[in-house]
Phi, psi and omega in degrees: 000306180234061188303319181292327176292317177300319180296329176283322185278328183305312180296342179278355177053053179282344174262117180254123181266083178203154178298138185211149172263125182275167179303328180287348184098345178289160176251154181216158178269004175210161181226137177259103183264068182298327181301333177302325180290337183293342177280359181240109186308318181299315180294313180300313181296322179293317177301311182299316181293320180293321176296315180300318180303328183267348185289147174294117186285359172284349184301137174247350186209145175240132183235150179207163178225152179062201181267343188304316182250000187302310184294307180295325179297320179294316178299311181297315179303312182293314183290328190242015173057045174257140174299146184244123178249126179249118182257127181285154175289328177225148180296144179294136182255006179233175181059230180270359178070193175103172182265334192249132171245161181077217182286133175260113182293161178224185186296343177277346186276147170245115190252138169248143179254143180233137175213169182275310185227136174254121177245292178248343182091001183302313182291326179287324175296321177297316179300315179300316181297319180295325181279344182309314182298342179286343182067012175288152178269120177271117189254355178177158176238135183231123181231158179284310183233131174255111183251353182210185180249146177187165182253134174233157180274359180227160181297141178251131176236137180226159179267318189220165170236159180301328181301334180287349180259358181277000000 
């Protein structure tokens, strides 16, 4: 599907063949460490551009949580003039508190979500729930690697699967 992207990512060894506990608590015999690629400008820029190519161009805002989607979302936001929403894993307990840093979307916004790996969709469902009170329309989720199955209330688009690294 994205053979040239795989060729850039393979030498970075983002697929680790070892037993690992996933964020969901499940165990797996391999781990997709996409964040490792973010330390390499060529890989990061290629990931960001490929995600952008597939994104719904009606988007006015790009949102992400944790570190998984932070780097590509920031690159895409900056290059394509999209507002950037950063959602915390836990609400901030200092300052004004809250879940959201950066741009706070509103009912006029069409938001796309970015993450590194989709396994069960749990973290993305949490992100969607946190953004619900803003009344923004979430129009799509974009991830680098889809490694599992899960249900989301919005369309999911991905660049790669683990099988492409074997």
